[in-house]
C-alpha positions as a printed Julia matrix, in Angstrom:
440×3 Matrix{Float64}:
  -2.7    23.87   20.43
  -4.5    20.63   21.28
  -1.57   19.53   23.43
  -1.62   22.86   25.29
  -5.33   22.61   26.01
  -5.11   18.93   26.95
  -2.17   19.52   29.29
  -3.16   22.84   30.86
  -6.84   23.29   30.03
  -8.19   26.81   29.88
  -5.19   27.89   31.92
  -3.1    27.5    28.77
  -4.22   30.97   27.67
  -3.6    32.57   31.05
  -0.61   34.76   31.77
   1.26   32.01   33.58
   1.2    29.59   30.64
   0.88   31.98   27.7
   4.44   31.17   26.56
   3.16   27.77   25.4
   1.17   29.55   22.68
   4.46   30.99   21.42
   6.18   27.6    21.76
   3.36   25.91   19.82
   3.68   28.5    17.05
   7.46   28.06   16.84
   7.21   24.26   16.82
   4.51   24.4    14.17
   6.6    26.66   11.93
   9.69   24.5    12.49
   7.69   21.4    11.67
   6.51   22.87    8.37
  10.1    23.87    7.55
  11.29   20.32    8.34
   8.65   18.92    5.98
   9.98   21.19    3.25
  13.61   20.29    3.95
  12.73   16.58    3.89
  11.18   17.21    0.44
   7.82   15.79    1.47
   6.04   18.12   -1.0
   7.84   16.89   -4.13
   5.24   15.97   -6.77
   7.12   12.76   -7.57
   6.44   11.33   -4.07
   2.91   12.62   -3.57
   0.03   10.19   -3.85
   1.96    6.97   -4.47
   4.19    4.62   -2.49
   5.47    4.92    1.06
   8.26    7.44    0.52
   5.94   10.37    1.24
   5.04    8.94    4.66
   8.68    8.11    5.44
   9.69   11.73    4.79
   6.89   12.99    7.04
   8.04   10.68    9.85
  11.67   11.74    9.41
  10.65   15.41    9.62
   8.74   14.73   12.86
  11.73   13.01   14.47
  14.04   15.84   13.4
  11.75   18.41   15.02
  11.38   16.29   18.14
  15.15   15.87   18.44
  15.94   19.53   17.81
  13.27   20.6    20.32
  14.8    18.34   22.95
  18.32   19.66   22.3
  17.25   23.33   22.27
  15.21   22.81   25.44
  18.19   21.23   27.2
  20.83   23.71   26.01
  18.62   26.75   26.57
  17.31   25.39   29.88
  13.76   25.94   28.68
  11.17   24.4    30.96
   8.9    22.3    28.75
   6.27   20.15   30.42
   6.91   16.52   29.55
   3.17   15.89   29.26
   2.94   18.65   26.66
   5.78   17.17   24.57
   4.43   13.62   24.99
   1.09   14.78   23.55
   2.21   17.27   20.91
   4.56   15.14   18.85
   2.68   11.81   18.62
  -0.6    13.64   18.03
   0.97   15.97   15.48
   2.57   13.07   13.6
  -0.65   11.05   13.64
  -2.69   13.97   12.31
  -0.08   14.73    9.65
  -0.19   11.14    8.42
  -3.99   11.07    8.5
  -4.12   14.35    6.62
  -1.73   13.03    3.98
  -3.77    9.86    3.7
  -7.01   11.82    3.25
  -5.5    14.02    0.54
  -3.97   10.98   -1.14
  -7.36    9.24   -1.2
  -8.93   12.32   -2.77
  -6.08   12.57   -5.3
  -6.46    8.92   -6.32
 -10.2     9.42   -6.77
  -9.5    12.4    -9.04
  -6.94   10.43  -11.03
  -9.37    7.57  -11.6
 -11.56   10.19  -13.3
  -8.65   11.26  -15.47
  -7.87   14.47  -13.6
  -4.62   15.74  -12.06
  -2.57   13.2   -13.98
   0.94   13.26  -15.43
   1.03   13.19  -19.24
   3.62   10.62  -20.28
   5.49    9.91  -23.5
   6.93    6.37  -23.48
  10.14    5.57  -25.36
  11.44    2.12  -26.29
  10.65   -0.74  -28.65
   7.21   -2.13  -29.37
   7.4    -4.97  -26.84
   8.73   -3.0   -23.86
   6.48   -0.02  -24.58
   3.41   -2.26  -24.86
   4.08   -3.92  -21.5
   4.77   -0.57  -19.85
   1.6     1.05  -21.21
  -0.53   -1.94  -20.18
   0.82   -1.84  -16.63
   0.16    1.89  -16.29
  -3.39    1.48  -17.6
  -4.07   -1.14  -14.93
  -3.21    1.41  -12.21
  -5.15    4.59  -13.04
  -4.73    5.83   -9.45
  -0.99    6.17  -10.12
  -1.82    9.2   -12.25
   0.25    8.43  -15.37
  -1.66    8.88  -18.63
   0.25    7.82  -21.74
  -0.31   10.38  -24.5
   1.99    8.81  -27.06
   5.0     6.6   -27.74
   8.28    6.96  -29.6
   9.55    3.83  -31.36
  12.46    2.82  -33.59
  11.95    3.76  -37.23
  11.21    0.18  -38.3
   8.38   -0.16  -35.76
   6.55    3.13  -36.18
   3.71    1.55  -38.15
   2.25   -0.15  -35.1
  -1.16   -1.54  -35.96
  -3.47   -2.03  -33.03
  -1.67    0.46  -30.81
  -3.98    2.02  -28.21
  -1.86    5.21  -28.12
  -0.51    7.29  -31.01
   3.03    6.8   -32.3
   4.61   10.26  -32.16
   7.87    9.54  -33.94
  11.27    8.0   -33.42
  13.84    8.18  -30.66
  15.23   11.42  -32.05
  11.83   13.08  -31.82
  11.24   12.68  -28.07
  11.63   16.34  -27.05
   9.41   17.52  -29.92
   6.8    14.88  -29.1
   6.73   15.93  -25.45
   6.32   19.6   -26.4
   3.61   18.83  -28.96
   1.5    16.75  -26.55
   2.11   18.87  -23.44
   3.73   15.91  -21.67
   5.47   16.51  -18.35
   7.11   13.07  -18.1
   9.17   11.03  -20.55
   9.5     7.37  -19.57
  12.28    5.35  -21.19
  11.74    1.59  -21.05
  14.4    -1.11  -20.97
  14.98   -2.25  -24.54
  17.84   -3.07  -26.9
  17.09    0.01  -29.0
  17.89    2.36  -26.09
  21.67    2.47  -25.88
  23.49    4.53  -23.22
  24.44    7.09  -25.87
  20.84    7.43  -27.05
  19.54    7.77  -23.48
  22.12   10.51  -22.89
  20.97   12.4   -26.02
  17.34   12.12  -24.93
  18.26   13.6   -21.54
  20.15   16.47  -23.23
  17.22   17.21  -25.52
  14.89   17.61  -22.51
  17.1    20.02  -20.58
  15.33   23.25  -19.69
  11.89   21.92  -20.72
  10.6    21.14  -17.19
   9.87   17.59  -18.41
  10.87   14.83  -15.99
  12.89   11.95  -17.41
  12.28    8.56  -15.79
  13.96    5.28  -16.71
  12.01    2.07  -16.19
  14.54   -0.68  -15.37
  14.13   -4.32  -16.3
  13.76   -5.11  -12.57
  10.05   -5.11  -11.68
   7.97   -5.47   -8.52
  10.81   -4.22   -6.32
  10.03   -1.33   -3.99
  12.24    1.69   -3.35
  13.71    0.7     0.06
  15.37   -2.32   -1.57
  16.93   -0.28   -4.37
  20.11    1.78   -4.13
  21.72    3.59   -7.06
  25.51    3.77   -6.79
  27.82    5.28   -9.41
  30.63    2.87  -10.31
  33.15    3.82  -13.03
  30.7     6.41  -14.35
  27.85    3.88  -14.52
  24.73    4.24  -12.34
  24.42    0.7   -10.98
  21.14   -0.43   -9.46
  21.74   -2.44   -6.29
  18.77   -4.62   -5.26
  18.86   -5.8    -1.64
  17.48   -9.15   -0.54
  13.94   -9.24    0.9
  13.89   -8.56    4.63
  12.32  -11.81    5.83
  13.97  -11.87    9.26
  15.7    -9.62   11.76
  14.68   -6.91   14.19
  11.88   -5.52   12.05
  10.26   -8.97   11.94
  10.49   -9.19   15.71
   8.79   -5.8    16.02
   6.09   -6.97   13.59
   5.46  -10.06   15.73
   5.16   -8.0    18.9
   2.8    -5.52   17.23
   0.7    -8.4    15.91
   0.3    -9.96   19.37
  -0.33   -6.67   21.17
  -2.66   -5.37   18.45
  -4.72   -8.57   18.24
  -5.08   -8.75   22.03
  -6.17   -5.11   22.22
  -8.68   -5.57   19.4
 -10.1    -8.73   20.99
 -10.67   -6.86   24.25
 -12.2    -3.79   22.58
 -14.36   -5.83   20.17
 -15.43   -8.51   22.66
 -19.02   -7.15   23.0
 -19.41   -7.14   19.2
 -17.95  -10.64   18.94
 -20.39  -11.93   21.56
 -23.4   -10.35   19.85
 -22.4   -11.68   16.41
 -21.85  -15.16   17.82
 -25.33  -15.15   19.36
 -26.91  -13.91   16.1
 -25.16  -16.6    14.02
 -26.35  -19.35   16.38
 -29.89  -17.91   16.54
 -30.4   -17.54   12.75
 -29.17  -20.94   11.54
 -28.18  -24.33   12.87
 -24.54  -25.02   13.59
 -21.67  -23.52   15.57
 -20.97  -19.78   15.58
 -17.3   -20.29   14.77
 -16.2   -22.16   11.65
 -12.68  -23.64   11.58
 -11.03  -24.58    8.3
  -7.55  -25.84    7.43
  -5.43  -23.21    5.69
  -1.8   -23.04    4.54
   0.46  -20.89    6.7
   4.12  -20.04    7.23
   6.44  -22.56    5.64
   3.56  -24.42    4.02
   2.28  -25.74    7.37
  -1.45  -26.14    7.88
  -3.4   -24.57   10.73
  -7.05  -24.15   11.71
  -8.24  -20.68   10.7
 -11.29  -19.32   12.53
 -14.2   -17.36   11.05
 -17.74  -16.58   12.03
 -19.88  -19.1    10.17
 -21.51  -17.27    7.25
 -22.85  -20.36    5.45
 -25.29  -23.1     6.3
 -23.85  -26.02    8.26
 -23.98  -28.36    5.24
 -22.17  -25.92    2.9
 -19.21  -28.24    2.32
 -21.54  -31.06    1.23
 -22.88  -28.74   -1.51
 -19.4   -27.95   -2.87
 -19.74  -30.15   -5.97
 -23.01  -28.39   -6.88
 -21.62  -24.83   -6.77
 -18.08  -25.51   -7.99
 -18.92  -25.07  -11.72
 -20.29  -21.58  -11.0
 -16.93  -20.13   -9.94
 -16.63  -16.45  -11.01
 -12.89  -16.33  -10.23
  -9.89  -18.18  -11.61
  -6.93  -20.17  -10.41
  -7.31  -21.33   -6.81
  -9.79  -18.57   -5.97
 -13.47  -19.33   -5.59
 -15.95  -16.48   -5.85
 -19.65  -16.82   -6.51
 -21.79  -13.72   -6.73
 -24.99  -15.33   -5.42
 -23.77  -18.32   -3.44
 -26.91  -20.13   -2.18
 -24.97  -21.56    0.76
 -24.58  -18.15    2.44
 -27.06  -17.34    5.2
 -28.96  -14.08    5.43
 -26.77  -12.74    8.22
 -23.78  -14.26    6.45
 -24.13  -11.77    3.6
 -23.89   -8.88    6.08
 -20.94  -10.43    7.87
 -19.09  -10.92    4.6
 -19.86   -7.48    3.22
 -18.54   -5.84    6.4
 -15.71   -8.4     6.89
 -16.92   -9.02   10.46
 -16.74  -12.74    9.72
 -12.92  -12.4     9.67
 -12.62  -11.02   13.22
 -12.13  -14.42   14.95
  -8.83  -14.66   13.09
  -7.5   -12.25   15.71
  -7.19  -15.4    17.82
  -4.99  -16.92   15.11
  -2.83  -13.78   15.22
  -2.59  -13.95   19.01
  -1.49  -17.61   18.74
   1.23  -16.67   16.24
  -0.31  -18.55   13.3
  -1.23  -15.42   11.37
  -0.33  -11.75   11.13
  -2.55   -8.7    10.94
  -1.14   -8.06    7.43
   0.08  -10.63    4.91
  -1.02  -12.84    2.02
  -4.46  -14.3     2.64
  -4.41  -17.99    3.64
  -6.17  -20.1     1.01
  -8.18  -23.29    1.54
  -5.92  -25.45   -0.63
  -3.22  -28.02    0.01
   0.34  -26.72    0.2
   1.33  -29.03   -2.66
  -1.1   -27.31   -5.03
   1.02  -24.16   -5.05
   3.59  -24.35   -7.84
   6.61  -22.3    -8.87
   6.67  -18.7    -7.67
   3.36  -19.18   -5.83
   5.2   -21.03   -3.06
   6.96  -17.81   -2.02
   3.67  -16.73   -0.42
   4.57  -19.06    2.45
   7.8   -17.24    3.34
   5.75  -14.96    5.61
   2.78  -15.51    7.89
  -0.62  -15.19    6.23
  -2.62  -12.13    7.21
  -6.15  -11.04    8.01
  -5.76   -8.39    5.32
  -3.27   -7.83    2.53
  -2.45   -5.95   -0.64
  -5.0    -7.58   -2.91
  -7.75   -7.27   -0.3
  -7.47   -3.47   -0.55
  -7.06   -3.46   -4.34
 -10.6    -4.49   -5.28
 -10.28   -8.19   -4.57
 -13.61   -9.06   -6.15
 -12.17   -7.96   -9.49
  -8.7    -9.48   -9.06
  -7.65  -12.39  -11.24
  -5.57  -15.2    -9.8
  -2.44  -13.91  -11.54
  -2.97  -10.39  -10.19
  -3.58  -11.73   -6.69
  -0.35  -13.75   -6.79
   1.58  -10.75   -8.16
   0.38   -8.53   -5.31
   1.1   -11.2    -2.69
   4.63  -11.71   -4.01
   5.17   -7.95   -4.12
   4.27   -7.84   -0.43
   6.63  -10.72    0.4
   9.5    -9.15   -1.53
   9.06   -5.59   -0.23
   7.59   -5.96    3.24
   8.11   -3.11    5.71
   6.4    -1.8     8.84
   5.22    1.41    7.1
   3.66   -0.76    4.37
   1.8    -2.78    7.02
   0.46    0.37    8.67
  -0.65    1.76    5.32
  -2.44   -1.49    4.41
  -4.22   -1.54    7.79
  -5.37    2.05    7.32
  -6.58    1.38    3.79
  -8.35   -1.77    5.01
 -10.4     0.29    7.47
 -11.35    2.73    4.7
 -12.19   -0.11    2.29
 -14.4    -1.88    4.84
 -16.31    1.32    5.65
 -16.87    1.86    1.94
 -18.24   -1.66    1.64
 -15.56   -2.72   -0.84
 -13.64   -5.25    1.19
 -15.2    -8.23   -0.6
């Protein structure tokens, strides 16, 4: 409808162009059907991960392709301007609508509503780790209502969830607690034969059976299940750290940063003047950070501290509220009055668009830290396999509350599972987080 009005104006409802109302209705119905056929309404993909968005995009391309073929074969005259508006706009609004509903759903789940009730099966160690991980992500919507353990472990002192019985009692435990999901963890006590019996016992109960593999922090696009000799083998692809997708990411970074610099240039000029007018020192602060391959570069920010902040480092260092290599201080006396506003709104980060334009950073990636490359040890060094970003996974996950270990885990998850849809989702969530005042 919007495309019709934008392309033809009020004339879209006149007799000469009234067939576009019919075309819009047919395309709309076909689009909804494509969403159903692409299984974009399955509860298991709603509200979590990128699969929901991928299915929506696939449905849009199917409708676009079929419309083009039908138009060509049937010699239907469709205005190119109408098609050029309808499909990109429709896809964008679909994705925004999904994102809005997902945000509402996550908010409900954080309050304990609209959640899956889960019974976890395994041994004490694997079950404990699984329950802890689920409790750290309430927005995922999995509430553990009980566990089933081997007979020798059923007296589990200190368990935060009730022990409902043994491995032979899974179906009864799910029925008794009203669970709609049974999660089987990777443990020695769960043999293939036992897993098969658990699956048989749940048949016809409308309870989903999920198996948590030993492989963790690997996203769906890297995983393929292939049956070999009757065994469902889990193939895990290597991280996509190069190739055509990386080239596209680089182009989008350069084009996006240039466009944002042009659009935001009046704001950047005003902020620069305010920083210079409210405290002594330059408007832009440059600091050495670790980038791609462990190489250092000068990262730019609007100065949010007094000019002698680095000389006061030894005085404030003992008051660190974070851990590891992170430094967070709730009431840092070195921050200027306008600096607090810049930090709360993340406006101080905008000069890093210049770093992105120069190819030193990306719009999305692990945040560059003010430490020497040699201070990163072990798995932490994998952060440098990709360009650092202005925003990243742990910036949109409540970074003020993140521990060093959690921050590293999220950064490594991004490195291992990077994709363009993930970048777009992080950028969208960053905008929402900043407007809510939770970016810091």
